[in-house]
C-alpha positions in Angstrom: -35.1 44.2 48.0 -32.1 46.1 49.2 -28.9 46.7 47.3 -25.3 47.0 48.2 -23.2 48.4 45.4 -19.6 47.3 44.9 -18.2 50.7 46.1 -19.8 50.2 49.5 -18.2 46.8 50.2 -15.1 46.5 52.3 -12.8 43.6 53.2 -13.9 42.4 56.7 -17.6 43.2 56.1 -19.8 40.6 57.7 -23.3 39.6 57.0 -25.4 36.8 58.5 -28.8 35.4 59.4 -30.5 32.7 61.4 -32.9 30.2 59.7 -34.8 27.0 60.7 -34.5 23.8 58.8 -38.0 22.4 58.6 -39.7 19.3 57.2 -41.2 21.6 54.5 -37.7 22.7 53.4 -36.5 19.1 53.1 -39.4 17.7 51.2 -39.6 20.7 48.9 -35.9 20.5 48.2 -36.1 16.8 47.5 -38.8 17.5 44.9 -37.1 20.5 43.3 -33.6 19.0 43.2 -34.8 15.5 42.2 -33.0 14.3 45.3 -35.3 12.0 47.1 -32.4 10.1 48.6 -33.3 7.9 51.6 -31.1 9.9 53.9 -33.5 12.9 53.2 -37.0 11.3 52.9 -37.0 7.8 54.3 -37.2 7.8 58.1 -36.9 4.0 58.4 -33.7 4.0 56.3 -32.3 7.1 58.0 -32.5 5.7 61.5 -30.1 2.9 60.5 -27.6 5.1 58.8 -24.6 6.8 60.4 -26.6 10.0 61.1 -29.4 8.2 63.0 -32.1 10.4 61.5 -33.1 12.1 58.3 -30.9 15.0 57.2 -31.2 18.0 54.9 -29.7 17.8 51.4 -26.3 19.6 51.5 -27.3 21.9 48.6 -30.4 23.0 50.5 -28.2 24.2 53.3 -25.8 26.0 50.9 -28.8 27.5 49.1 -30.0 29.0 52.4 -26.4 30.4 52.9 -26.4 31.9 49.4 -29.8 33.5 50.1 -28.2 35.6 52.8 -25.8 36.9 50.1 -28.7 37.5 47.7 -30.8 39.4 50.1 -27.9 41.6 51.3 -26.4 42.5 47.9 -29.7 42.4 46.0 -30.0 44.4 42.9 -26.2 44.9 42.7 -25.5 41.2 42.0 -24.3 40.6 38.4 -23.5 36.9 38.8 -22.7 34.1 41.2 -19.3 33.0 39.8 -18.0 30.1 41.9 -18.0 28.2 45.1 -16.1 25.6 47.1 -18.1 23.7 49.8 -17.0 21.4 52.6 -19.8 19.6 54.4 -18.6 19.0 57.9 -21.7 17.8 59.8 -25.3 16.9 59.0 -28.1 19.3 59.3 -31.2 17.8 61.0 -34.8 18.6 60.7 -35.7 21.3 63.2 -32.1 22.6 63.4 -31.5 26.3 63.9 -28.9 27.4 61.4 -26.6 30.3 62.1 -25.1 31.6 58.9 -22.2 34.1 58.7 -20.3 35.5 55.6 -17.2 37.6 55.6 -15.7 39.5 52.7 -12.1 38.4 52.2 -11.1 40.0 48.9 -12.1 42.7 46.4 -11.1 42.9 42.8 -12.2 45.9 40.7 -13.6 45.1 37.3 -14.2 48.2 35.3 -15.6 46.2 32.4 -18.9 46.0 34.1 -18.6 48.9 36.5 -18.0 47.0 39.7 -15.9 44.1 40.9 -15.5 40.6 42.2 -16.2 40.0 45.8 -14.7 36.9 47.5 -16.5 35.7 50.6 -15.8 33.0 53.3 -19.0 31.5 54.8 -19.9 29.2 57.7 -23.1 27.6 58.8 -23.5 26.2 62.3 -26.3 23.7 62.9 -28.3 23.6 66.1 -25.3 24.0 68.4 -23.0 27.0 68.2 -20.0 24.7 68.3 -21.2 22.4 65.5 -19.9 23.8 62.3 -21.9 22.1 59.5 -20.7 23.9 56.3 -17.5 25.8 55.4 -17.9 27.6 52.1 -16.0 30.0 49.8 -17.9 32.0 47.1 -17.2 34.6 44.5 -19.8 37.0 43.2 -19.7 39.8 40.7 -21.2 43.1 41.9 -22.0 46.2 39.9 -21.9 49.6 41.4 -25.6 50.4 40.8 -28.4 50.6 43.2 -31.8 49.0 42.6 -34.9 50.9 41.4 -36.3 53.5 43.6 -39.4 52.8 45.7 -42.7 54.3 44.7 -43.8 57.5 46.3 -46.6 57.4 48.9 -49.9 57.7 47.1 -51.5 61.1 47.5 -54.4 59.5 49.4 -52.0 58.5 52.2 -50.2 61.9 52.3 -53.3 63.7 53.1 -55.7 62.0 55.5 -58.6 64.1 54.1 -58.1 62.6 50.7 -57.6 65.9 49.0 -54.1 65.2 47.6 -51.3 67.7 47.5 
């Protein structure tokens, strides 16, 4: 896992990713979140609702969004502090999600050797013009990097297996 210490973060930095919303995601989330609502798991019910088909739980989509933050900042994350979410459109099974985050504010916090990072995030679903989620988040980052990777084993340094 990578790491992005607080001292390397700048206002205006952008991170993002693309993900697919699959049947597996929706059924697993329904079980994990204890949210087997008919809009998520019952196709017969969902075809008669305002969405016309089954949709992903909102917090599954925001969880995928937060995963982008987690993978980028990695070992430097101290805590996820707060969020504000607006769900603007449903996310359907099979949708391709385009996730983007932008750093909007930095506040140094010497107490833990880092600071608070405020981010603005968006998730488009299926169509680049269909904004599904608008989200604000704050995370606490330290200024440390993660643990170093292991050295290459001596067997791989010397193809003859003699070591160094």
